[in-house]
VOBA-1610 file (N, C-alpha, C; in pm, whole numbers, padded with zeros to 5 digits, always signed):
BEGIN
Unk-01405+02291-13337Unk-01504+02404-13381Unk-01544+02527-13252Unk-01514+02646-13305Unk-01474+02765-13214Unk-01586+02865-13231Unk-01654+02895-13135Unk-01762+03058-13098Unk-01686+03140-13084Unk-01662+03274-13134Unk-01599+03394-13123Unk-01689+03410-12970Unk-01656+03487-12904Unk-01691+03526-12738Unk-01709+03640-12762Unk-01862+03675-12703Unk-01940+03807-12713Unk-01846+03856-12575Unk-01820+03990-12623Unk-01767+04087-12488Unk-01810+04236-12531Unk-01826+04292-12435Unk-01906+04454-12444Unk-01785+04507-12422Unk-01682+04510-12521Unk-01574+04616-12576Unk-01553+04614-12721Unk-01567+04752-12772Unk-01604+04785-12900Unk-01444+04757-12947Unk-01340+04797-12891Unk-01197+04765-12932Unk-01157+04617-12943Unk-01243+04526-12881Unk-01234+04383-12915Unk-01254+04381-13037Unk-01402+04412-13081Unk-01497+04401-13197Unk-01364+04465-13329Unk-01305+04561-13268Unk-01230+04620-13390Unk-01119+04507-13425Unk-01053+04482-13323Unk-00955+04395-13331Unk-00985+04229-13440Unk-01111+04211-13432Unk-01166+04102-13477Unk-01192+04113-13583Unk-01210+04232-13679Unk-01239+04287-13776Unk-01121+04364-13838Unk-01027+04342-13816Unk-00893+04435-13826Unk-00860+04367-13972Unk-00817+04222-13977Unk-00783+04137-14098Unk-00907+04211-14208Unk-01015+04194-14198Unk-01111+04258-14269Unk-01105+04385-14350Unk-01088+04453-14254Unk-01052+04622-14290Unk-00909+04616-14360Unk-00832+04532-14315Unk-00688+04535-14402Unk-00719+04492-14533Unk-00783+04372-14581Unk-00831+04314-14710Unk-00861+04412-14792Unk-00938+04510-14713Unk-01043+04568-14811Unk-00952+04704-14844Unk-00872+04743-14746Unk-00777+04873-14785Unk-00658+04803-14864Unk-00659+04688-14851Unk-00488+04683-14953Unk-00576+04655-15113Unk-00701+04587-15119Unk-00719+04572-15254Unk-00814+04690-15306Unk-00812+04807-15215Unk-00874+04926-15256Unk-00740+05010-15342Unk-00638+04983-15254Unk-00534+05082-15305Unk-00384+05022-15380Unk-00377+04871-15423Unk-00291+04787-15469Unk-00363+04724-15548Unk-00326+04764-15721Unk-00363+04661-15775Unk-00323+04562-15893Unk-00321+04471-15928Unk-00225+04357-16020Unk-00284+04425-16169Unk-00433+04463-16136Unk-00523+04500-16278Unk-00509+04624-16285Unk-00509+04734-16391Unk-00543+04863-16370Unk-00721+04841-16343Unk-00765+04962-16235Unk-00914+04940-16232Unk-00983+05034-16348Unk-01081+04992-16406Unk-01156+05061-16550Unk-01266+05131-16450Unk-01308+05225-16526Unk-01431+05302-16545Unk-01521+05263-16616Unk-01672+05287-16548Unk-01806+05218-16609Unk-01863+05357-16658Unk-01938+05326-16778Unk-02023+05443-16830Unk-02134+05431-16729Unk-02163+05589-16739Unk-02275+05575-16610Unk-02418+05521-16693Unk-02497+05449-16616Unk-02632+05408-16660Unk-02746+05506-16655Unk-02865+05485-16680Unk-02962+05565-16686Unk-02990+05611-16512Unk-03003+05515-16451Unk-03006+05533-16302Unk-02902+05596-16233Unk-02779+05611-16278Unk-02681+05655-16248Unk-02700+05850-16263Unk-02746+05861-16408Unk-02742+05969-16423Unk-02882+06062-16372Unk-02967+05972-16356Unk-03098+06049-16265Unk-03086+06069-16118Unk-03000+05946-16044Unk-02993+05999-15912Unk-02873+06123-15916Unk-02915+06240-15827Unk-02819+06336-15818Unk-02729+06330-15738Unk-02616+06421-15712Unk-02503+06371-15611Unk-02554+06503-15522Unk-02608+06403-15385Unk-02656+06483-15280Unk-02592+06474-15163Unk-02477+06589-15162Unk-02371+06580-15056Unk-02426+06623-14886Unk-02556+06615-14897Unk-02552+06609-14785Unk-02589+06458-14697Unk-02596+06397-14815Unk-02579+06249-14732Unk-02464+06141-14709Unk-02354+06285-14721Unk-02198+06177-14708Unk-02194+06152-14549Unk-02248+06226-14450Unk-02265+06170-14319Unk-02315+06019-14291Unk-02441+06025-14381Unk-02484+05875-14389Unk-02410+05768-14414Unk-02363+05807-14543Unk-02251+05701-14613Unk-02155+05693-14542Unk-02095+05777-14430Unk-01976+05760-14356Unk-02026+05653-14209Unk-02144+05641-14178Unk-02208+05577-14087Unk-02202+05430-14098Unk-02178+05403-14222Unk-02169+05283-14257Unk-02107+05185-14127Unk-01957+05230-14117Unk-01900+05174-14005Unk-01965+05163-13876Unk-02029+05281-13857Unk-02106+05277-13684Unk-02220+05205-13695Unk-02270+05165-13819Unk-02402+05084-13835Unk-02346+04962-13830Unk-02220+04893-13863Unk-02200+04747-13839Unk-02189+04700-13736Unk-02094+04786-13692Unk-02002+04759-13542Unk-02144+04796-13418Unk-02228+04885-13452Unk-02304+04903-13349Unk-02393+04774-13346Unk-02467+04721-13451Unk-02514+04588-13483Unk-02407+04453-13427Unk-02266+04468-13425Unk-02186+04358-13362Unk-02182+04372-13248Unk-02199+04495-13194Unk-02198+04495-13057Unk-02309+04478-12931Unk-02405+04459-13023Unk-02517+04440-12972Unk-02580+04291-13007Unk-02488+04174-13047Unk-02478+04081-13060Unk-02572+04020-12916Unk-02642+03887-12944Unk-02710+03878-12842Unk-02577+03791-12722Unk-02524+03692-12827Unk-02423+03582-12778Unk-02351+03521-12854Unk-02259+03455-12815Unk-02155+03402-12899Unk-02161+03334-13067Unk-02261+03275-13018Unk-02327+03206-13217Unk-02385+03354-13252Unk-02472+03416-13241Unk-02511+03578-13274Unk-02379+03639-13362Unk-02287+03689-13257Unk-02181+03727-13286Unk-02070+03628-13452Unk-02032+03521-13395Unk-02008+03414-13496Unk-02069+03438-13629Unk-02190+03420-13594Unk-02283+03417-13725Unk-02216+03555-13820Unk-02258+03633-13797Unk-02215+03789-13860Unk-02048+03790-13874Unk-01969+03739-13823Unk-01841+03729-13859Unk-01820+03644-13973Unk-01878+03519-14000Unk-01872+03439-14065Unk-01934+03483-14213Unk-02069+03501-14226Unk-02115+03603-14292Unk-02064+03699-14378Unk-02029+03778-14296Unk-01968+03910-14359Unk-01855+03869-14413Unk-01735+03803-14362Unk-01609+03754-14416Unk-01637+03685-14555Unk-01737+03605-14556Unk-01773+03495-14687Unk-01779+03663-14781Unk-01867+03725-14749Unk-01914+03845-14841Unk-01770+03914-14885Unk-01683+03938-14816Unk-01542+03996-14806Unk-01474+03911-14905Unk-01464+03773-14914Unk-01358+03692-15006Unk-01432+03675-15119Unk-01576+03698-15094Unk-01644+03655-15240Unk-01613+03813-15358Unk-01637+03934-15249Unk-01625+04051-15327Unk-01430+04061-15358Unk-01374+04049-15255Unk-01220+04042-15300Unk-01185+03986-15431Unk-01274+03856-15460Unk-01216+03798-15614Unk-01248+03904-15715Unk-01351+03985-15731Unk-01357+04112-15817Unk-01264+04197-15798Unk-01239+04274-15675Unk-01181+04381-15664Unk-01008+04343-15687Unk-00975+04226-15725Unk-00827+04180-15758Unk-00828+04148-15901Unk-00905+04078-15962Unk-00915+04056-16102Unk-01021+04138-16209Unk-01130+04218-16133Unk-01181+04301-16234Unk-01221+04450-16113Unk-01142+04531-16098Unk-01157+04613-16002Unk-01198+04730-16098Unk-01286+04779-16038Unk-01387+04915-16108Unk-01375+05009-15997Unk-01365+05137-16076Unk-01312+05273-15992Unk-01423+05332-16053Unk-01462+05429-15951Unk-01544+05550-15968Unk-01516+05686-16001Unk-01539+05766-16069Unk-01487+05925-16111Unk-01537+06005-15994Unk-01487+05998-15871Unk-01564+06105-15749Unk-01512+06216-15801Unk-01408+06233-15828Unk-01383+06424-15856Unk-01504+06459-15950Unk-01537+06398-16035Unk-01618+06497-16110Unk-01745+06527-16014Unk-01769+06513-15905Unk-01877+06537-15799Unk-01802+06603-15687Unk-01700+06582-15599Unk-01663+06621-15499Unk-01613+06777-15510Unk-01506+06784-15609Unk-01458+06906-15655Unk-01572+07022-15670Unk-01719+07023-15684Unk-01820+07108-15698Unk-01857+07172-15622Unk-01839+07115-15489Unk-01956+07125-15374Unk-01827+07213-15281Unk-01901+07316-15205Unk-01804+07381-15114Unk-01785+07325-15007Unk-01700+07270-14954Unk-01675+07199-14799Unk-01665+07060-14850Unk-01668+07018-14988Unk-01658+06875-15001Unk-01510+06809-15022Unk-01433+06944-15051Unk-01290+06896-15077Unk-01225+06815-14968Unk-01284+06839-14821Unk-01190+06768-14731Unk-01286+06615-14722Unk-01377+06587-14779Unk-01439+06467-14789Unk-01379+06395-14886Unk-01327+06470-15016Unk-01291+06402-15123Unk-01104+06337-15057Unk-01075+06452-14990Unk-00927+06387-14941Unk-00949+06260-14878Unk-01044+06286-14779Unk-01071+06155-14649Unk-01086+06031-14762Unk-01177+06039-14868Unk-01219+05903-14939Unk-01072+05889-15000Unk-00990+05971-15046Unk-00883+05907-15153Unk-00773+05837-15017Unk-00791+05847-14891Unk-00717+05809-14785Unk-00763+05688-14734Unk-00907+05682-14723Unk-00950+05588-14640Unk-01050+05484-14755Unk-01123+05570-14846Unk-01199+05464-14916Unk-01204+05513-15042Unk-01098+05485-15099Unk-01081+05507-15254Unk-01138+05421-15344Unk-01244+05505-15414Unk-01348+05413-15482Unk-01268+05329-15581Unk-01182+05275-15555Unk-01137+05179-15695Unk-01155+05019-15640Unk-01250+04968-15570Unk-01287+04831-15539Unk-01457+04842-15557Unk-01508+04909-15648Unk-01687+04920-15641Unk-01739+04829-15664Unk-01711+04716-15717Unk-01818+04629-15800Unk-01726+04478-15759Unk-01816+04417-15672Unk-01980+04459-15623Unk-01933+04573-15479Unk-02070+04610-15465Unk-02067+04711-15338Unk-02048+04617-15219Unk-01939+04656-15165Unk-01964+04521-15026Unk-02001+04626-14923Unk-02039+04771-14959Unk-02103+04837-14855Unk-02233+04808-14833Unk-02321+04752-14998Unk-02442+04741-14973Unk-02472+04583-14942Unk-02372+04507-14956Unk-02387+04366-14946Unk-02402+04359-14800Unk-02331+04443-14739Unk-02269+04420-14560Unk-02428+04475-14466Unk-02457+04597-14539Unk-02557+04644-14501Unk-02688+04572-14532Unk-02695+04527-14618Unk-02841+04437-14633Unk-02823+04304-14555Unk-02712+04266-14507Unk-02707+04172-14402Unk-02738+04182-14339Unk-02692+04317-14247Unk-02734+04340-14107Unk-02852+04389-14104Unk-02924+04414-14181Unk-03119+04442-14240Unk-03152+04296-14177Unk-03113+04219-14265Unk-03176+04086-14241Unk-03169+04038-14144Unk-03070+03997-14069Unk-02983+03983-13924Unk-03103+04040-13834Unk-03098+04209-13826Unk-03168+04269-13735Unk-03334+04216-13793Unk-03397+04173-13872Unk-03527+04132-13936Unk-03519+04010-13812Unk-03444+03945-13800Unk-03470+03815-13729Unk-03419+03788-13606Unk-03341+03881-13537Unk-03285+03882-13422Unk-03421+03924-13323Unk-03395+03836-13179Unk-03499+03923-13096Unk-03460+04019-13014Unk-03310+04061-13020Unk-03224+04184-12964Unk-03313+04292-13029Unk-03357+04297-13167Unk-03390+04434-13181Unk-03540+04418-13218Unk-03621+04501-13130Unk-03769+04521-13156Unk-03823+04666-13148Unk-03930+04653-13195Unk-03998+04774-13187Unk-03959+04875-13280Unk-03939+05004-13232Unk-03887+05116-13307Unk-03757+05104-13312Unk-03661+05047-13219Unk-03508+05029-13295Unk-03526+04940-13399Unk-03574+04830-13381Unk-03556+04742-13539Unk-03593+04813-13644Unk-03708+04898-13645Unk-03754+04973-13744Unk-03634+05053-13800Unk-03552+05115-13674Unk-03456+05226-13672Unk-03336+05208-13768Unk-03319+05097-13744Unk-03187+04993-13778Unk-03203+04973-13926Unk-03353+04908-13972Unk-03357+04849-14105Unk-03372+04993-14200Unk-03443+05125-14122Unk-03412+05262-14208Unk-03277+05289-14238Unk-03199+05280-14151Unk-03068+05301-14105Unk-02973+05248-14242Unk-03018+05139-14239Unk-02933+05050-14324Unk-02970+05045-14488Unk-03114+05109-14485Unk-03155+05105-14615Unk-03088+05241-14701Unk-03073+05333-14612Unk-03026+05480-14636Unk-02877+05452-14673Unk-02789+05405-14602Unk-02665+05331-14642Unk-02658+05285-14758Unk-02713+05220-14792Unk-02714+05146-14908Unk-02756+05248-15050Unk-02888+05319-14989Unk-02883+05420-15112Unk-02774+05544-15105Unk-02723+05565-15024Unk-02646+05720-14994Unk-02476+05627-15102Unk-02471+05544-15097Unk-02378+05484-15226Unk-02374+05533-15342Unk-02500+05521-15383Unk-02506+05593-15532Unk-02539+05755-15503Unk-02623+05796-15400Unk-02645+05960-15386Unk-02518+06004-15362Unk-02399+05963-15276Unk-02272+06003-15266Unk-02206+05959-15365Unk-02258+05907-15486Unk-02173+05902-15610Unk-01987+05808-15561Unk-02038+05722-15488Unk-01911+05619-15467Unk-01927+05508-15531Unk-02051+05489-15574Unk-02053+05345-15662Unk-02146+05368-15784Unk-02178+05278-15888Unk-02236+05272-15977Unk-02362+05215-15942Unk-02470+05255-16018Unk-02602+05127-15962Unk-02571+05000-16028Unk-02496+04988-16109Unk-02466+04777-16130Unk-02384+04740-15998Unk-02297+04828-15918Unk-02237+04780-15815Unk-02335+04737-15715Unk-02441+04818-15664Unk-02544+04797-15592Unk-02599+04655-15638Unk-02682+04652-15735Unk-02722+04557-15798Unk-02645+04419-15769Unk-02506+04406-15785Unk-02425+04299-15766Unk-02403+04298-15626Unk-02398+04425-15526Unk-02393+04382-15381Unk-02519+04331-15332Unk-02638+04349-15404Unk-02770+04293-15369Unk-02772+04131-15395Unk-02668+04092-15488Unk-02645+03945-15546Unk-02578+03876-15463Unk-02466+03960-15423Unk-02399+03889-15305Unk-02430+03842-15178Unk-02557+03954-15140Unk-02657+03941-15029Unk-02745+03793-15068Unk-02779+03800-15180Unk-02858+03636-15197Unk-02750+03582-15204Unk-02660+03566-15224Unk-02576+03430-15271Unk-02539+03405-15099Unk-02529+03505-15026Unk-02482+03473-14841Unk-02585+03414-14833Unk-02756+03423-14852Unk-02865+03336-14775Unk-02818+03238-14811Unk-02761+03151-14946Unk-02760+03044-14948Unk-02664+02957-14849Unk-02572+03066-14833Unk-02440+02994-14758Unk-02499+02990-14605Unk-02598+03071-14591Unk-02635+03114-14441Unk-02689+02954-14381Unk-02742+02838-14433Unk-02767+02742-14372Unk-02667+02633-14331Unk-02516+02647-14398Unk-02450+02597-14365Unk-02367+02647-14232Unk-02368+02795-14232Unk-02335+02833-14111Unk-02401+02817-13983Unk-02537+02793-14013Unk-02586+02770-13905Unk-02592+02651-13873Unk-02516+02543-13908Unk-02533+02372-13880Unk-02390+02371-13832Unk-02319+02477-13873Unk-02175+02481-13796Unk-02187+02557-13633Unk-02274+02649-13653Unk-02320+02704-13537Unk-02365+02602-13397Unk-02450+02523-13469Unk-02514+02426-13369Unk-02435+02321-13336Unk-02351+02291-13438Unk-02240+02199-13392Unk-02156+02237-13292Unk-02071+02366-13320Unk-01981+02424-13216Unk-02062+02473-13088Unk-02208+02506-13078Unk-02302+02551-12983Unk-02277+02402-12900Unk-02315+02284-12969Unk-02320+02179-12853Unk-02176+02109-12827Unk-02082+02120-12887Unk-01933+02120-12831Unk-01919+02164-12753Unk-01911+02301-12752Unk-01924+02374-12610Unk-01993+02328-12468Unk-02071+02264-12481Unk-02158+02238-12412Unk-02110+02138-12301Unk-02018+02038-12393Unk-01959+01919-12363Unk-01827+01930-12277
//
């Protein structure tokens, strides 16, 4: 049994999560089934395109890796690693066999200054693996872990939870996801909570083994 080692080096964490990012990028760009577009729901039509929230959406990467960097110890780091990768594997099944795309060009081409962002999305985060929203599932997981962690207290804990909530909302406000994607992402998060006890048992056994 292995525990990941906590280090104060962001490049180390980027390396640990490099396969995660690679799987996300591959399923986003290469499809064995043509991605389908969904009809906008009432919620999708009610939420306007808030282009000023694009930086919040982009901050998802900083949000998750900031939490990872601040993990308390080896079990803390291993916990977020295992749970986030479970979410990735679960979502990747849909990305491969039920790919859903979002028509971002309907929105990004209509606002001055958005062309550069539209180009960025096509390069880094082409919205062709929308369902379920891994953005939402990951952010909800971090919010949950922040709420339990002794590392985060007071205003810092509240700020992290608000930040995560804004990231989740920005997925719809920035027109990267349908509302049903976010609902499905919430479902993935709930499923993750069912897996958590098994991860905790693994961490206990691994921690015990490392002391002998």
